[in-house]
SEDOVEX-739392 format. One record per residue: x negated, y negated, z of N, C-alpha, C, O, CB in turn. Coordinates in pm, whole numbers, plus 50000, padded with zeros to 5 digits. Glycine has a CB too. Example, Ala and Ser with C-alpha at 12.3 -4.5 7.8 and 13.67 -1.06 7.14 Angstrom:
# SEDOVEX-739392
R   n.px   n.py   n.pz  ca.px  ca.py  ca.pz   c.px   c.py   c.pz   o.px   o.py   o.pz  cb.px  cb.py  cb.pz
R  48681  50569  50780  48770  50450  50780  48680  50330  50780  48576  50332  50846  48869  50447  50905
R  48715  50225  50708  48633  50106  50714  48710  49997  50787  48659  49886  50804  48592  50060  50572
# end
This chain:
# SEDOVEX-739392
R   n.px   n.py   n.pz  ca.px  ca.py  ca.pz   c.px   c.py   c.pz   o.px   o.py   o.pz  cb.px  cb.py  cb.pz
R  82895  55898  85887  82875  55798  85829  82717  55804  85749  82610  55853  85785  82900  55694  85932
R  82756  55736  85631  82665  55749  85513  82547  55699  85533  82553  55595  85598  82710  55691  85399
R  82373  55749  85485  82260  55686  85553  82272  55581  85392  82211  55474  85385  82088  55809  85606
R  82344  55624  85294  82319  55517  85164  82344  55390  85188  82275  55291  85165  82400  55540  85043
R  82463  55404  85242  82533  55221  85272  82443  55183  85376  82428  55063  85354  82725  55196  85345
R  82361  55217  85493  82327  55174  85562  82175  55151  85502  82106  55075  85569  82366  55234  85667
R  82147  55177  85448  81983  55177  85394  82036  55045  85276  81968  54943  85269  81902  55377  85300
R  82106  55055  85228  82090  54948  85143  82146  54807  85202  82212  54726  85136  82156  54986  85015
R  82117  54796  85306  82191  54672  85382  82056  54612  85476  82001  54681  85561  82347  54733  85498
R  82020  54484  85445  81882  54432  85518  81958  54416  85691  81889  54358  85775  81808  54240  85430
R  82043  54449  85716  82108  54417  85881  82007  54513  85947  81960  54611  85888  82305  54469  85921
R  81980  54481  86064  81913  54574  86173  82014  54622  86259  82116  54559  86286  81803  54503  86263
R  81973  54785  86319  82090  54804  86444  82007  54747  86554  81888  54750  86586  82149  54981  86486
R  82143  54680  86609  82068  54608  86733  82138  54675  86860  82259  54694  86863  82089  54424  86735
R  82068  54703  86942  82082  54745  87086  82074  54685  87195  81998  54593  87224  82016  54817  87111
R  82193  54760  87289  82167  54673  87452  82134  54775  87521  82052  54849  87467  82302  54589  87540
R  82182  54816  87657  82185  54921  87747  82251  55020  87708  82204  55133  87721  82227  54893  87859
R  82403  54994  87638  82500  55038  87627  82568  55059  87475  82656  55140  87449  82556  54971  87708
R  82527  54997  87413  82585  54954  87286  82493  54969  87145  82382  54917  87150  82621  54805  87308
R  82518  55015  87062  82449  55005  86959  82540  54912  86818  82654  54929  86774  82408  55162  86933
R  82470  54849  86793  82544  54734  86677  82447  54771  86583  82325  54760  86596  82549  54543  86712
R  82541  54840  86435  82503  54842  86347  82563  54791  86202  82669  54730  86216  82477  54933  86365
R  82516  54804  86061  82576  54760  86006  82681  54841  85941  82659  54961  85955  82510  54702  85955
R  82798  54813  85867  82878  54888  85821  82851  54976  85745  82751  54965  85674  82946  54841  85783
R  82943  55103  85737  82901  55188  85608  83014  55224  85562  83112  55203  85634  82812  55312  85624
R  83031  55283  85442  83176  55346  85386  83264  55434  85477  83383  55455  85449  83150  55439  85263
R  83223  55469  85550  83283  55559  85672  83363  55515  85738  83463  55578  85772  83209  55600  85762
R  83329  55366  85781  83443  55310  85864  83533  55249  85827  83563  55142  85881  83416  55243  85944
R  83618  55311  85698  83737  55231  85649  83890  55287  85764  83987  55217  85797  83759  55279  85448
R  83869  55391  85792  83963  55471  85859  83964  55429  86048  84071  55424  86108  83911  55643  85819
R  83851  55406  86108  83864  55320  86191  83907  55200  86218  83963  55166  86323  83804  55318  86212
R  83879  55124  86111  83908  54969  86094  84050  54966  86075  84118  54903  86157  83830  54893  85967
R  84119  55039  85954  84251  55080  85964  84306  55061  86086  84370  54959  86108  84267  55202  85932
R  84284  55183  86207  84346  55226  86296  84342  55095  86420  84433  55058  86493  84285  55370  86327
R  84225  55053  86411  84214  54956  86559  84283  54830  86494  84347  54759  86571  84026  54915  86631
R  84276  54789  86335  84377  54673  86293  84500  54694  86318  84576  54597  86311  84379  54642  86160
R  84551  54818  86352  84728  54842  86370  84752  54764  86538  84861  54721  86575  84786  55068  86373
R  84662  54761  86598  84677  54696  86710  84765  54593  86754  84691  54503  86793  84589  54661  86727
R  84895  54556  86770  84957  54447  86789  84899  54340  86846  84919  54227  86801  85048  54470  86844
R  84816  54364  86957  84710  54234  87018  84614  54219  86921  84624  54099  86893  84622  54264  87169
R  84502  54279  86831  84458  54235  86725  84546  54145  86614  84514  54035  86569  84412  54341  86679
R  84658  54218  86584  84742  54134  86492  84785  53997  86557  84769  53891  86497  84873  54216  86451
R  84828  54001  86655  84816  53889  86719  84754  53737  86703  84787  53622  86674  84777  53931  86793
R  84647  53811  86741  84513  53658  86765  84439  53682  86607  84386  53583  86557  84340  53693  86949
R  84437  53793  86543  84342  53794  86435  84392  53735  86292  84515  53739  86295  84298  53938  86419
R  84351  53687  86178  84444  53683  86077  84411  53774  86002  84303  53776  85944  84460  53572  86011
R  84518  53880  85991  84509  53959  85910  84625  53993  85837  84731  53976  85899  84459  54044  85959
R  84634  54040  85713  84776  54089  85643  84844  54158  85748  84794  54218  85843  84763  54195  85509
R  85005  54134  85710  85091  54246  85786  85200  54250  85698  85264  54154  85655  85140  54217  85946
R  85216  54390  85673  85162  54492  85748  85006  54527  85712  84980  54516  85592  85254  54610  85728
R  84923  54557  85777  84804  54581  85754  84826  54725  85677  84931  54781  85708  84715  54573  85886
R  84749  54788  85589  84712  54864  85525  84594  54944  85492  84489  54882  85503  84739  54828  85472
R  84586  55057  85456  84421  55121  85429  84356  55017  85335  84240  54979  85356  84413  55293  85340
R  84455  54954  85199  84365  54881  85111  84295  54743  85154  84210  54677  85095  84441  54857  84996
R  84359  54722  85274  84307  54631  85348  84170  54663  85382  84072  54625  85318  84383  54610  85453
R  84168  54762  85527  84067  54820  85561  83925  54836  85509  83816  54814  85561  84106  54902  85570
R  83973  54897  85353  83862  54951  85278  83800  54804  85164  83695  54803  85099  83932  55108  85181
R  83901  54699  85172  83871  54579  85141  83713  54497  85260  83595  54469  85241  84037  54506  85155
R  83794  54490  85356  83723  54434  85467  83561  54498  85489  83453  54446  85516  83819  54464  85598
R  83607  54639  85462  83455  54734  85432  83382  54711  85359  83265  54679  85379  83452  54853  85392
R  83449  54723  85240  83323  54695  85106  83305  54600  85085  83188  54574  85057  83331  54732  84975
R  83414  54474  85083  83376  54340  84997  83326  54266  85108  83223  54198  85103  83504  54255  84912
R  83402  54279  85212  83363  54169  85307  83199  54239  85385  83084  54208  85355  83519  54141  85439
R  83243  54334  85483  83124  54382  85577  82963  54424  85479  82849  54382  85502  83193  54543  85667
R  82991  54483  85410  82861  54553  85331  82859  54462  85248  82760  54392  85268  82865  54704  85260
R  82946  54412  85126  82876  54338  85015  82830  54202  85061  82732  54163  84997  82969  54320  84891
R  82875  54114  85160  82853  53999  85253  82685  54004  85268  82593  53938  85219  82944  54021  85411
R  82693  54115  85361  82555  54152  85427  82473  54145  85279  82414  54039  85259  82549  54328  85522
R  82467  54215  85209  82393  54236  85114  82349  54124  85015  82259  54135  84932  82449  54328  85059
R  82437  54000  85040  82429  53903  84942  82359  53817  85065  82290  53733  85008  82581  53848  84855
R  82349  53803  85180  82327  53729  85282  82385  53610  85345  82339  53518  85413  82241  53708  85266
R  82518  53645  85296  82619  53532  85316  82720  53571  85501  82794  53502  85572  82747  53544  85138
R  82672  53698  85509  82734  53696  85658  82658  53854  85687  82601  53933  85613  82949  53686  85671
R  82691  53854  85835  82605  53982  85868  82724  54019  85986  82739  53951  86088  82411  53954  85930
R  82817  54153  85947  82908  54218  86034  82831  54301  86056  82740  54334  85980  83035  54261  85998
R  82864  54367  86206  82823  54474  86255  82926  54510  86354  82991  54441  86432  82692  54462  86303
R  82925  54665  86325  83009  54752  86355  82961  54788  86542  82845  54818  86571  82993  54881  86228
R  83061  54778  86639  82969  54782  86775  83023  54967  86826  83142  54995  86838  83033  54615  86925
R  82945  55038  86841  82926  55180  86876  82918  55175  86981  82870  55070  87022  82832  55254  86833
R  82955  55271  87080  82923  55317  87225  82806  55371  87206  82803  55452  87113  83020  55417  87295
R  82652  55345  87296  82561  55374  87259  82515  55521  87281  82404  55563  87249  82500  55289  87296
R  82647  55617  87359  82590  55703  87399  82662  55815  87320  82606  55923  87300  82585  55702  87538
R  82779  55791  87276  82927  55852  87240  82878  55826  87069  82867  55912  86981  83104  55743  87316
R  82854  55688  87061  82848  55653  86892  83018  55631  86854  83043  55587  86742  82767  55814  86782
R  83105  55654  86925  83221  55591  86873  83278  55451  86850  83270  55372  86944  83290  55633  86930
R  83337  55411  86729  83330  55269  86728  83430  55210  86813  83549  55239  86829  83343  55217  86596
R  83331  55092  86880  83462  55005  86954  83502  54857  86912  83582  54792  86980  83431  54988  87112
R  83435  54802  86788  83491  54702  86771  83359  54630  86660  83261  54694  86622  83536  54634  86921
R  83387  54505  86628  83304  54437  86520  83284  54318  86587  83365  54283  86672  83369  54417  86374
R  83177  54244  86558  83143  54099  86591  83056  54052  86418  82981  54124  86352  83016  54092  86767
R  83092  53945  86397  83026  53909  86249  82996  53762  86270  83056  53681  86341  83136  53934  86103
R  82877  53744  86182  82805  53597  86144  82824  53567  86024  82754  53628  85942  82657  53584  86158
R  82913  53476  85978  82931  53420  85849  82896  53281  85846  82926  53191  85924  83064  53436  85804
R  82814  53281  85727  82742  53169  85718  82793  53018  85624  82819  53037  85506  82621  53229  85667
R  82803  52895  85671  82863  52796  85667  82743  52697  85610  82623  52723  85613  82931  52771  85800
R  82806  52571  85556  82675  52487  85502  82546  52492  85587  82546  52551  85695  82711  52330  85493
R  82448  52437  85544  82313  52416  85623  82276  52544  85734  82323  52647  85687  82329  52265  85714
R  82237  52559  85808  82181  52651  85904  82288  52679  85988  82242  52663  86101  82062  52601  85980
R  82389  52708  85997  82537  52749  86053  82567  52853  86013  82527  52905  85909  82648  52671  86022
R  82665  52912  86114  82766  53021  86084  82833  53042  86162  82792  53009  86273  82735  53129  86054
R  82983  53113  86153  83084  53097  86223  83088  53239  86272  83058  53319  86183  83202  53038  86153
R  83126  53313  86425  83133  53374  86452  83263  53422  86446  83352  53337  86453  83076  53361  86515
R  83300  53557  86433  83443  53624  86477  83416  53783  86566  83317  53856  86560  83543  53658  86311
R  83511  53797  86626  83479  53910  86700  83647  54018  86694  83747  53975  86636  83421  53846  86877
R  83645  54131  86752  83750  54182  86774  83725  54332  86843  83627  54393  86802  83821  54176  86649
R  83777  54371  86908  83774  54502  87003  83892  54601  87032  84005  54561  87058  83742  54458  87134
R  83859  54724  87025  83970  54810  87047  84027  54826  87172  83967  54797  87275  83942  54923  87009
R  84143  54873  87168  84233  54841  87322  84142  54910  87412  84113  54849  87515  84413  54914  87341
R  84085  55041  87393  84004  55147  87465  83899  55056  87536  83895  55056  87659  83934  55267  87360
R  83817  54980  87464  83709  54927  87520  83700  54800  87558  83591  54749  87584  83622  54945  87453
R  83852  54712  87570  83854  54556  87639  83885  54566  87816  83966  54620  87890  84004  54451  87555
R  83787  54495  87824  83803  54456  87989  83685  54530  88060  83691  54567  88177  83965  54514  88066
R  83558  54552  87964  83473  54613  88007  83313  54549  87989  83211  54603  88033  83503  54732  87953
R  83319  54441  87924  83213  54349  87934  83149  54388  87819  83032  54351  87811  83127  54350  88060
R  83203  54467  87706  83197  54558  87567  83127  54401  87480  83009  54378  87453  83404  54641  87493
R  83250  54315  87454  83246  54217  87378  83138  54084  87404  83078  54024  87314  83376  54185  87379
R  83133  54060  87530  83020  54000  87595  82886  54040  87539  82812  53972  87468  83025  54031  87735
R  82875  54112  87564  82726  54178  87548  82692  54197  87391  82573  54187  87360  82718  54339  87627
R  82792  54225  87284  82794  54251  87174  82765  54119  87131  82673  54106  87051  82902  54317  87131
R  82846  53991  87182  82851  53903  87087  82702  53784  87123  82662  53685  87062  83019  53837  87094
R  82662  53841  87227  82533  53772  87311  82405  53835  87218  82335  53750  87164  82524  53832  87508
R  82367  53980  87195  82295  54031  87143  82323  53974  86968  82225  53945  86899  82307  54173  87192
R  82444  53966  86920  82432  53900  86792  82414  53738  86771  82373  53686  86667  82547  53939  86728
R  82447  53680  86870  82392  53532  86856  82230  53498  86902  82186  53385  86880  82491  53438  86951
R  82159  53584  86955  82046  53583  86997  81966  53610  86853  81867  53554  86806  82032  53681  87116
R  82055  53729  86795  81946  53792  86666  81948  53619  86568  81860  53536  86547  82050  53985  86537
R  82122  53629  86524  82145  53515  86460  82020  53399  86447  81940  53372  86358  82261  53466  86529
R  82046  53345  86583  81929  53203  86620  81798  53248  86611  81724  53162  86660  81936  53131  86785
R  81725  53360  86564  81624  53395  86635  81562  53367  86434  81633  53356  86334  81631  53575  86755
R  81418  53365  86444  81356  53390  86328  81337  53539  86237  81311  53562  86119  81244  53342  86363
R  81362  53621  86350  81401  53739  86267  81535  53783  86229  81537  53890  86169  81356  53839  86323
R  81680  53711  86253  81760  53708  86238  81804  53588  86108  81729  53556  86015  81791  53714  86355
R  81923  53541  86127  81963  53457  86055  81939  53325  86011  81987  53263  85916  82032  53459  86080
R  81803  53274  86153  81769  53185  86156  81853  53059  86150  81809  52955  86101  81699  53201  86091
R  81997  53072  86211  82055  52986  86280  82049  52858  86325  81948  52852  86395  82062  53023  86342
R  82093  52772  86322  82065  52640  86422  82192  52614  86499  82197  52540  86597  82026  52493  86335
R  82278  52672  86455  82394  52643  86503  82490  52776  86505  82487  52831  86395  82445  52530  86423
R  82580  52847  86604  82692  52899  86589  82807  52853  86652  82825  52814  86767  82678  53005  86611
R  82908  52867  86524  83044  52781  86578  83148  52870  86607  83154  52965  86529  83107  52674  86472
R  83240  52866  86706  83365  52979  86722  83471  52890  86735  83444  52771  86747  83361  53091  86859
R  83577  52923  86735  83739  52890  86718  83798  53037  86729  83768  53144  86677  83786  52807  86553
R  83911  52989  86832  84030  53053  86814  84161  52968  86869  84148  52851  86907  84014  53187  86883
R  84270  53027  86870  84360  52986  86881  84398  52979  87008  84416  53081  87075  84421  53031  86814
R  84420  52803  87075  84482  52847  87167  84588  52902  87267  84708  52876  87266  84465  52822  87173
R  84507  52996  87368  84583  53103  87440  84535  53218  87412  84570  53315  87479  84717  53110  87415
R  84453  53229  87317  84330  53340  87318  84216  53345  87462  84097  53317  87465  84228  53298  87171
R  84303  53388  87570  84207  53358  87651  84088  53451  87677  83998  53418  87753  84265  53331  87756
R  84090  53587  87601  83995  53671  87606  83882  53667  87532  83779  53725  87567  84037  53764  87591
R  83896  53575  87391  83803  53537  87334  83767  53414  87368  83650  53404  87331  83818  53551  87226
R  83808  53299  87425  83764  53172  87515  83643  53273  87627  83524  53277  87599  83942  53080  87621
R  83688  53329  87722  83575  53387  87786  83482  53448  87776  83393  53461  87860  83589  53428  87837
R  83490  53507  87646  83377  53537  87611  83250  53469  87586  83132  53483  87618  83399  53580  87537
R  83334  53379  87508  83243  53264  87438  83209  53154  87542  83118  53073  87521  83324  53190  87307
R  83288  53151  87662  83220  53088  87794  83074  53184  87835  82965  53127  87832  83350  53097  87938
R  83080  53312  87867  83052  53418  87903  82892  53381  87885  82803  53361  87967  83127  53534  87829
R  82895  53382  87731  82765  53394  87619  82688  53285  87648  82566  53293  87659  82801  53388  87450
R  82745  53191  87662  82695  53014  87691  82727  52965  87597  82634  52891  87567  82544  52963  87712
R  82818  52955  87511  82879  52885  87408  82923  52753  87477  82977  52769  87586  82998  52968  87341
R  82908  52612  87427  82989  52454  87476  83120  52483  87392  83131  52509  87273  82895  52271  87416
R  83233  52467  87511  83364  52457  87441  83386  52324  87439  83354  52257  87537  83481  52530  87503
R  83432  52275  87346  83478  52155  87345  83604  52084  87415  83706  52153  87411  83485  52144  87238
R  83617  51956  87478  83687  51965  87545  83854  51905  87471  83940  51841  87529  83617  51907  87655
R  83854  51946  87351  83939  51920  87261  83984  51992  87167  83898  52071  87128  83910  51844  87217
R  84145  52006  87080  84148  52118  87019  84143  52101  86880  84141  51980  86858  84249  52186  87056
R  84141  52158  86787  84191  52106  86621  84289  52146  86605  84350  52210  86691  84122  52146  86494
R  84342  52117  86470  84454  52204  86438  84438  52289  86321  84339  52285  86246  84570  52129  86419
R  84566  52387  86303  84507  52513  86220  84665  52557  86190  84749  52561  86280  84390  52647  86321
R  84685  52579  86095  84753  52656  86019  84793  52790  86035  84766  52865  85940  84704  52651  85932
R  84852  52840  86136  84831  53014  86146  84988  53102  86085  85094  53114  86147  84801  53062  86353
R  84961  53143  85980  85092  53233  85903  85200  53137  85883  85317  53160  85914  85161  53368  86000
R  85144  52999  85814  85239  52924  85793  85257  52835  85831  85266  52742  85750  85310  52953  85802
R  85276  52800  86013  85286  52733  86147  85196  52646  86148  85086  52673  86101  85273  52813  86263
R  85227  52499  86213  85107  52450  86278  85072  52472  86372  85170  52477  86446  85092  52358  86289
R  84946  52500  86447  84924  52527  86569  84761  52464  86614  84701  52393  86534  84947  52687  86579
R  84691  52502  86767  84613  52432  86759  84503  52558  86797  84519  52671  86844  84639  52301  86837
R  84397  52491  86759  84280  52572  86810  84136  52515  86909  84087  52402  86899  84228  52625  86679
R  84093  52613  86994  83974  52530  87049  83872  52575  86975  83877  52669  86895  83940  52542  87202
R  83767  52500  87005  83650  52524  86954  83521  52540  87030  83544  52531  87150  83638  52440  86876
R  83388  52560  87001  83282  52573  87034  83188  52600  86956  83209  52641  86842  83284  52634  87104
R  83000  52568  87033  82928  52616  86953  82838  52634  87049  82833  52599  87167  82900  52551  86837
R  82742  52717  86951  82609  52743  87012  82484  52685  86942  82465  52716  86825  82590  52888  87021
R  82413  52617  86993  82300  52579  86926  82177  52636  86993  82167  52659  87113  82295  52434  86918
R  82039  52666  86856  81967  52698  86892  81891  52638  86963  81898  52516  86952  81943  52735  86836
R  81773  52700  87076  81666  52658  87159  81574  52503  87105  81480  52460  87172  81566  52796  87161
# end
């Protein structure tokens, strides 16, 4: 991990008992590529297919790092708190007003352990706080059938709306579940 890329970001390092959520750095491209090749992630996350190294480089440099610098997003790499092994990502992307949309994915070896619930909870808390992005609302959506994403949203306390919205997914019409978390 290069310290220059971390120092250039205004994002803090957030921690839980077992996780370390940090700003992305230039050295993250290879693990982003590896995780993004997972068929389960490609099934649920809007990624180019085939996913290649230039796509991972673009995500790390032009989205995670550049948007953090501009203040339009807060992308965190989720690391194991002890081993520092990268496990996934969670990001908040600003929308009009005091709102942001949350997105997340997790490496296969970390699924089913509550890691994502912990990570999303701490990022939401930070995003809604005066020390964070000072948001009033965090929006979430996932395609119907993405049970894992919905469970995380429910466990974190998002209100899941009793309706679905239309979505075009890889050129095909489908539906998505939507939810939100409001500031207290």
